[in-house]
C-alpha positions in Angstrom: 21.3 -10.1 -99.4 22.2 -6.8 -97.8 19.2 -4.8 -96.4 18.4 -1.5 -97.7 20.3 1.3 -95.8 17.1 2.8 -94.5 15.9 -0.6 -93.1 19.4 -1.2 -91.5 19.2 2.2 -89.8 15.7 1.4 -88.3 16.8 -2.0 -87.0 19.8 -0.5 -85.3 17.7 2.2 -83.5 15.2 -0.3 -82.3 18.0 -2.5 -80.8 19.4 0.6 -79.0 16.0 1.4 -77.5 15.6 -2.1 -76.2 19.0 -1.8 -74.4 17.8 1.5 -72.8 14.4 0.3 -71.7 15.5 -2.9 -70.0 17.7 -1.2 -67.2 15.0 1.4 -66.6 12.3 -1.4 -66.2 14.6 -3.1 -63.7 15.0 0.1 -61.7 11.2 0.8 -61.7 10.3 -2.7 -60.5 13.0 -3.8 -58.0 12.8 -7.4 -56.9 11.1 -7.8 -53.5 13.4 -8.4 -50.5 12.5 -10.8 -47.7 13.5 -9.9 -44.2 15.5 -12.6 -42.3 13.3 -14.6 -40.0 13.8 -14.0 -36.3 14.1 -16.8 -33.9 12.6 -14.7 -31.0 8.9 -14.0 -30.4 8.1 -10.4 -29.3 5.7 -10.5 -26.4 3.0 -7.8 -26.0 4.1 -4.9 -23.7 1.7 -6.1 -21.0 3.3 -9.5 -20.9 6.8 -8.0 -20.6 6.1 -5.9 -17.5 8.3 -6.9 -14.6 6.8 -8.8 -11.7 8.5 -6.6 -9.0 5.3 -4.8 -8.1 3.4 -8.0 -7.5 6.4 -9.4 -5.5 6.5 -6.3 -3.3 2.8 -6.7 -2.6 3.3 -10.3 -1.5 6.3 -9.4 0.6 4.1 -7.4 3.0 0.9 -9.0 4.1 0.0 -6.8 7.1 -2.7 -4.3 7.5 -3.0 -1.6 4.9 -1.6 1.8 5.8 0.7 0.6 8.6 3.8 1.7 6.8 3.2 5.5 6.8 6.3 7.8 7.1 4.2 10.7 8.3 3.9 9.1 11.7 6.9 8.9 14.0 7.4 5.7 16.0 7.5 6.3 19.7 7.4 4.2 22.9 4.3 4.9 25.1 6.3 5.6 28.2 8.5 8.0 26.3 5.4 9.8 25.0 4.0 10.1 28.5 7.2 11.3 30.1 8.0 13.9 27.4 4.5 14.9 26.2 5.6 18.4 25.4 8.1 17.2 22.8 5.3 15.6 20.8 2.6 18.3 20.8 1.0 18.7 17.3 3.0 15.7 16.0 1.7 12.5 14.4 2.8 9.4 16.4 2.5 5.7 16.1 2.9 3.1 18.9 1.9 -0.4 20.0 0.0 -1.3 23.1 -2.3 -3.9 24.7 -5.9 -2.8 24.6 -7.6 -2.4 28.0 -11.1 -0.9 27.6 -13.3 2.0 26.5 -14.1 4.7 29.0 -14.9 8.4 29.3 -11.7 9.5 31.0 -10.5 11.7 28.1 -13.8 13.3 27.2 -15.5 16.6 28.1 -12.5 18.1 29.7 -12.4 21.8 28.9 -8.6 22.2 28.5 -8.5 19.4 25.9 -12.1 19.3 24.9 -13.6 16.4 23.0 -17.4 16.0 23.2 -18.6 12.6 24.5 -21.4 12.9 22.0 -19.0 12.6 19.1 -16.0 10.7 20.6 -15.0 7.6 22.5 -12.0 7.3 24.7 -10.0 4.2 25.6 -6.9 3.1 27.5 -4.1 0.6 26.9 -2.2 -1.3 29.6 1.1 -0.1 31.0 4.0 -1.9 29.3 6.3 -1.8 32.3 4.2 -4.0 34.7 4.4 -7.7 34.2 2.4 -9.4 36.9 -0.6 -7.0 37.1 -2.8 -5.3 34.5 -2.6 -1.6 35.1 -4.0 0.9 32.7 -1.7 3.6 31.3 -4.1 6.4 32.4 -1.7 9.2 31.6 -2.1 8.5 27.9 -5.4 10.0 26.8 -6.7 8.3 23.6 -9.7 9.7 21.7 -11.5 8.1 18.8 -14.5 9.4 16.7 -17.8 7.6 17.1 -18.6 7.8 13.4 -15.8 5.3 12.8 -16.7 2.9 15.6 -17.4 0.1 13.1 -13.7 -0.1 12.4 -12.9 -1.2 15.9 -15.9 -3.4 16.9 -13.7 -6.6 17.0 -11.2 -5.2 19.5 -11.2 -7.0 22.8 -9.3 -6.5 26.1 -5.8 -8.1 25.7 -5.5 -7.6 22.0 -2.2 -6.2 20.8 -2.9 -3.1 18.7 -1.1 -0.5 16.6 -2.3 3.0 17.3 -1.7 6.0 15.1 -2.8 9.6 15.8 -1.9 13.2 16.5 -1.1 14.7 19.9 -3.6 17.6 20.1 -3.0 18.7 23.7 -0.7 18.2 26.7 -3.1 19.4 29.3 -2.2 18.3 32.9 1.2 17.3 31.5 -0.3 14.3 29.7 -0.5 13.5 26.0 -4.0 13.7 24.5 -4.2 11.9 21.2 -6.7 12.1 18.4 -6.5 8.5 17.2 -6.7 8.0 13.4 -6.3 4.2 13.3 -6.3 1.4 15.8 -5.4 -1.9 14.1 -5.3 -5.3 15.7 -1.8 -6.8 15.4 -2.4 -10.0 17.4 -5.6 -11.3 19.2 -5.3 -11.6 22.9 -5.9 -14.6 25.3 -9.6 -14.0 25.5 -10.0 -14.6 21.8 -7.7 -17.6 21.8 -9.7 -19.1 24.7 -12.9 -18.6 22.7 -11.4 -20.4 19.7 -10.2 -23.3 21.8 -13.7 -23.6 23.4 -15.3 -23.7 19.9 -12.7 -26.3 18.7 -13.5 -28.6 21.7 -17.2 -28.2 21.1 -16.9 -29.0 17.4 -14.8 -32.1 18.3 -17.5 -33.4 20.7 -20.2 -33.0 18.1 
C-alpha cells in the first residue's frame, strides 16, 4: 500500500530533521577527555627550595659578624708603624688579650671619658719569650657594652674590629666595635683541667 503523498512528504521531512539534530547535539555535548596520568609528583614550592642557603650556614660556624667587608684586615705592628695611613678607617686584627687599664682614657688630644669607656691592651706579637703589652696601640671600648666581653681573660686570642679615630702622639687610637674570643688562653685551659681532675677524684 502506497502512503498518501501528504503523509510521505511529512515522513521525509522528519527524517531530514533527525539527521540535522544529531550532529548539532554531538557538537553541543562533546565527550569528556581524560588527561594522561603523570608519573611524577609535583612537590610544593617550599619543598623544592634548594638547600644551598642551609649548606652555606653550616659551612661557617664561627662568631656572627666576623666576615664584614667594611673592615680592612691589618697586622697590629703595621697599624702601629703607619698609624696615619689608617686614620678614620675601619680595621680588623687579631691579638692576645692582656688586660684592662686606663691608658687610653681622658687624654685631651684623643679624648674618651673614663666614665663612659674602658681601655685595654693586647700583647706584642713580635716577642716570644716575654709577655710585653703593645702599649702604642690604644684600644677603647664603651662601658655600656661591657657584658659582651665579661668572659675575656688574659691570654685569650681575640678578634678586634673598630675605627681609628685619632693618631695623637703618632699612635693609633681605636674605637673598638667588637672584641670576639677566637681561642681561649692557657688560664682557661688550666681551669678546665683542674675541674676535670676534681670531677675524676669525686
